[in-house]
TORVOMAR-583248 format. One record per residue (C-alpha): chain; residue in three letters; x, y, z. Coordinates in steps of 0.001 Angstrom, whole numbers, plus 500000, padded with zeros to 6 digits. Layout:
# residues N
A | Ala | X | Y | Z
...
# end
This chain:
# residues 248
A | Met | 512453 | 490500 | 514581
A | Ser | 510652 | 493022 | 512376
A | Leu | 509497 | 492116 | 508896
A | Leu | 510399 | 495611 | 507646
A | Ala | 512544 | 498221 | 509373
A | Ile | 512917 | 501811 | 508148
A | Arg | 515898 | 503471 | 509791
A | Asp | 516571 | 507221 | 509474
A | Val | 515568 | 507247 | 505793
A | Ser | 516013 | 510545 | 503973
A | Lys | 515363 | 511539 | 500366
A | Arg | 516021 | 514914 | 498727
A | Phe | 514844 | 516360 | 495425
A | Gly | 516989 | 519389 | 494764
A | Gly | 516614 | 521584 | 497813
A | Val | 513500 | 519823 | 499094
A | Asn | 513626 | 517244 | 501872
A | Ala | 510901 | 514822 | 500789
A | Leu | 511884 | 512509 | 503664
A | Ala | 514026 | 513493 | 506632
A | Gly | 515107 | 510768 | 509036
A | Val | 511959 | 508627 | 508980
A | Thr | 512133 | 505596 | 511274
A | Phe | 509559 | 502891 | 512018
A | Glu | 509099 | 499121 | 511969
A | Val | 506442 | 496782 | 510636
A | Glu | 505786 | 493432 | 512294
A | Gln | 504447 | 490327 | 510593
A | Gly | 500638 | 490571 | 510456
A | Asp | 500600 | 494331 | 511106
A | Ile | 498431 | 496864 | 509290
A | Leu | 500112 | 500265 | 509359
A | Gly | 498321 | 503330 | 508033
A | Ile | 500398 | 506273 | 506802
A | Ile | 498613 | 509610 | 506746
A | Gly | 499531 | 513240 | 506341
A | Pro | 498935 | 516276 | 504125
A | Asn | 499722 | 516298 | 500420
A | Gly | 503459 | 516631 | 499896
A | Ala | 504286 | 515066 | 503272
A | Gly | 506427 | 512343 | 501668
A | Lys | 504038 | 509386 | 501859
A | Thr | 504356 | 508104 | 498287
A | Thr | 508076 | 508929 | 498288
A | Leu | 508409 | 506604 | 501273
A | Leu | 506673 | 503760 | 499423
A | Asn | 508852 | 504442 | 496386
A | Cys | 511964 | 504068 | 498548
A | Ile | 510721 | 500807 | 500065
A | Ser | 509809 | 499321 | 496681
A | Gly | 513050 | 500399 | 495004
A | Leu | 511779 | 503088 | 492644
A | Tyr | 513861 | 505621 | 494584
A | Arg | 517168 | 505081 | 496338
A | Pro | 517294 | 506832 | 499728
A | Asp | 520008 | 509441 | 500138
A | Ala | 520585 | 508327 | 503714
A | Gly | 519418 | 505687 | 506148
A | Asp | 518612 | 502033 | 505619
A | Ile | 515666 | 499811 | 504723
A | Arg | 515829 | 496272 | 506057
A | Trp | 513711 | 493309 | 505023
A | Glu | 514038 | 490945 | 507960
A | Thr | 517832 | 490737 | 508370
A | Thr | 518842 | 492037 | 504925
A | Ser | 519311 | 495602 | 503711
A | Ile | 517308 | 496249 | 500536
A | Arg | 518354 | 499860 | 500107
A | Gly | 519185 | 500473 | 496463
A | Leu | 518001 | 497097 | 495162
A | Ala | 516187 | 497082 | 491812
A | Pro | 512368 | 497058 | 492085
A | Tyr | 512048 | 493589 | 490540
A | Arg | 514460 | 492148 | 493103
A | Ile | 512522 | 493739 | 495959
A | Ala | 509262 | 492409 | 494510
A | Arg | 510682 | 488898 | 494367
A | Leu | 511681 | 489118 | 498018
A | Gly | 507976 | 489354 | 498820
A | Ile | 507071 | 493067 | 498710
A | Gly | 504170 | 494002 | 496429
A | Arg | 502620 | 497393 | 495853
A | Thr | 499891 | 499331 | 494109
A | Phe | 500052 | 502796 | 492552
A | Gln | 497775 | 505823 | 492768
A | Ile | 497373 | 505911 | 488980
A | Val | 496048 | 502552 | 487826
A | Arg | 497500 | 501426 | 484508
A | Pro | 496272 | 497978 | 483487
A | Phe | 497110 | 496423 | 480147
A | Pro | 494130 | 497638 | 478094
A | Ser | 494166 | 494832 | 475527
A | Met | 493907 | 492094 | 478169
A | Thr | 491099 | 490692 | 480261
A | Val | 490904 | 491126 | 484019
A | Arg | 492188 | 487590 | 484471
A | Glu | 495109 | 488071 | 482078
A | Asn | 496114 | 491351 | 483753
A | Thr | 496171 | 489665 | 487131
A | Ala | 498209 | 486749 | 485807
A | Met | 501009 | 489172 | 484892
A | Gly | 501832 | 489522 | 488586
A | Ala | 502055 | 485767 | 488977
A | Leu | 504169 | 485378 | 485840
A | Phe | 506794 | 488029 | 486454
A | Gly | 506695 | 489337 | 489999
A | Arg | 506845 | 486423 | 492376
A | Pro | 509862 | 484720 | 493975
A | Gly | 511125 | 481347 | 492865
A | Ala | 510708 | 479682 | 489507
A | Arg | 508492 | 481393 | 486955
A | Leu | 505050 | 479850 | 486623
A | Gln | 503698 | 478420 | 483411
A | Pro | 500863 | 480503 | 481883
A | Gly | 498188 | 478023 | 482934
A | Ala | 499346 | 478055 | 486554
A | Ala | 499517 | 481872 | 486505
A | Leu | 495919 | 482053 | 485298
A | Asn | 494843 | 479700 | 488069
A | Glu | 496614 | 481936 | 490584
A | Ala | 494789 | 484914 | 489090
A | Asp | 491454 | 483176 | 489644
A | Met | 492198 | 482736 | 493341
A | Val | 493215 | 486332 | 494021
A | Leu | 490358 | 487745 | 491949
A | Asp | 487980 | 485966 | 494313
A | Val | 489785 | 487585 | 497267
A | Val | 489348 | 491122 | 495888
A | Gly | 485787 | 490567 | 494711
A | Leu | 486385 | 490439 | 490961
A | Gly | 485868 | 486731 | 490423
A | Glu | 482660 | 487180 | 488460
A | Lys | 484336 | 489717 | 486175
A | Arg | 487506 | 487759 | 485466
A | His | 486742 | 487484 | 481740
A | Tyr | 485769 | 491140 | 481306
A | Pro | 487970 | 493291 | 479090
A | Val | 489668 | 495849 | 481335
A | Leu | 487967 | 498751 | 479558
A | Arg | 484613 | 497554 | 480949
A | Leu | 485713 | 498033 | 484541
A | Thr | 484573 | 500924 | 486715
A | Val | 487131 | 503005 | 488626
A | Pro | 486565 | 501033 | 491881
A | Asp | 487006 | 497754 | 490025
A | Arg | 490217 | 498989 | 488398
A | Lys | 491552 | 499692 | 491872
A | Arg | 490614 | 496153 | 492893
A | Leu | 492439 | 494875 | 489829
A | Glu | 495563 | 496783 | 490887
A | Val | 495412 | 495024 | 494251
A | Ala | 494792 | 491660 | 492571
A | Arg | 497822 | 492011 | 490320
A | Ala | 499999 | 492758 | 493341
A | Leu | 498524 | 489842 | 495301
A | Ala | 499231 | 487467 | 492426
A | Met | 502918 | 487999 | 493245
A | Arg | 502197 | 486286 | 496589
A | Pro | 503708 | 489112 | 498647
A | Arg | 504306 | 488854 | 502357
A | Leu | 504056 | 492661 | 502553
A | Leu | 501638 | 494710 | 500463
A | Leu | 502043 | 498482 | 500030
A | Leu | 498736 | 500150 | 499140
A | Asp | 498823 | 503730 | 497828
A | Glu | 495410 | 505390 | 498224
A | Val | 493247 | 502546 | 496941
A | Met | 490168 | 504327 | 498378
A | Ala | 490743 | 507662 | 496634
A | Gly | 487735 | 508870 | 494665
A | Leu | 485347 | 506214 | 495995
A | Asn | 481916 | 506919 | 497450
A | Gln | 480808 | 505631 | 500853
A | Val | 479397 | 502352 | 499543
A | Glu | 482526 | 501705 | 497484
A | Ile | 484723 | 502514 | 500489
A | Glu | 482867 | 499917 | 502572
A | Gln | 483423 | 497347 | 499826
A | Ala | 487104 | 498259 | 499594
A | Leu | 487440 | 497996 | 503376
A | Glu | 486076 | 494472 | 503233
A | Met | 488593 | 493673 | 500498
A | Val | 491469 | 494909 | 502678
A | Arg | 490219 | 492777 | 505553
A | Arg | 490149 | 489691 | 503324
A | Val | 493723 | 490415 | 502225
A | Arg | 494764 | 490766 | 505869
A | Asp | 493002 | 487541 | 506798
A | Ser | 494924 | 485732 | 504043
A | Gly | 498116 | 486416 | 506025
A | Val | 499496 | 489439 | 504160
A | Thr | 501062 | 492279 | 506154
A | Ile | 499852 | 495688 | 504931
A | Val | 501204 | 499242 | 504842
A | Leu | 498681 | 501646 | 503365
A | Ile | 498553 | 505334 | 502523
A | Glu | 495088 | 506764 | 502958
A | His | 493228 | 510055 | 503391
A | Val | 489959 | 508401 | 504412
A | Met | 490063 | 508337 | 508205
A | Lys | 487329 | 505709 | 508313
A | Val | 489815 | 503326 | 506725
A | Ile | 492581 | 504184 | 509193
A | Val | 490284 | 503563 | 512152
A | Gly | 488533 | 500592 | 510562
A | Val | 491464 | 498351 | 509632
A | Cys | 494782 | 499767 | 510872
A | Arg | 496443 | 498660 | 514071
A | Arg | 498822 | 501623 | 514028
A | Ala | 498973 | 504984 | 512283
A | Leu | 502065 | 506963 | 511290
A | Val | 501679 | 510662 | 510487
A | Leu | 504165 | 512355 | 508172
A | Asn | 504495 | 516116 | 507851
A | Phe | 507140 | 517848 | 505723
A | Gly | 508952 | 514526 | 505354
A | Arg | 509248 | 513900 | 509088
A | Thr | 507405 | 511657 | 511515
A | Leu | 504936 | 513773 | 513462
A | Val | 503448 | 511022 | 515627
A | Glu | 502936 | 507253 | 515614
A | Gly | 500574 | 505069 | 517615
A | Pro | 497083 | 503530 | 517791
A | Pro | 494762 | 505282 | 515301
A | Ala | 492253 | 506429 | 517921
A | Glu | 495009 | 508189 | 519852
A | Val | 496814 | 509570 | 516818
A | Leu | 493678 | 511176 | 515370
A | Lys | 493047 | 513007 | 518645
A | Asp | 496592 | 514369 | 518844
A | Arg | 496572 | 518175 | 518714
A | Arg | 499626 | 518207 | 516417
A | Val | 497862 | 515986 | 513896
A | Ile | 494704 | 518095 | 513981
A | Glu | 496668 | 521295 | 513428
A | Ala | 498927 | 519920 | 510683
A | Tyr | 496481 | 517717 | 508806
A | Leu | 492950 | 517011 | 509965
A | Gly | 491808 | 520539 | 510814
A | Gln | 489586 | 521924 | 513532
A | Arg | 486378 | 520937 | 511706
A | Tyr | 487387 | 517276 | 511957
A | Ala | 488072 | 517699 | 515673
A | Arg | 484668 | 519323 | 516242
A | Asp | 482872 | 516584 | 514296
A | Gln | 484487 | 513914 | 516472
A | Glu | 483262 | 515665 | 519618
A | Lys | 479613 | 515537 | 518543
# end
């Protein structure tokens, strides 16, 4: 049985098909990378899964239950966490306090007491590499560290599935390597991951499968090494320069 099943999901905005019949499944322990050109529907897909958008057609199933149309907080409490491209921490709080917000309000079951939420924050901050900065005010954090904080806040919800939306965007090569290690630690903690990414090193480095969207439709799906060599993917997204570089 799949952990998450997307079945013929479509979403329109006016006359634009942002998603058109997208279908795929995610197994427990999987790491699925979603790639494609800007405007392909990648973030729209995550918004449908997490409840920010209601699909116009199709179904989204969490194990045996349809979650299509559920409120975002209900989906979060089922065990689906996510990050956003634009990081918006609470500026008046410390790193630790920001992270504790996920534990306080986003997780399933009974709400934690503040002390327990802060202890949970300490654990996930160590996972993402921010343990030594837990008492920093958020405004002291660099852009890479703010992205780590976004992941930490989602992890504090104790998700079984984590949706990552371009957590590597804007990072240099050293920062990307550090972020890759963070994703591996999250995976090793038992969390299933679906990530949107434009950095192909990430797709090859951590993903077991890759799904390519183009104009809201699935172009191809499969092992990353095979997907990135597919002529359709090169023509629609990666470009001939990428193909030539891989042949060197």
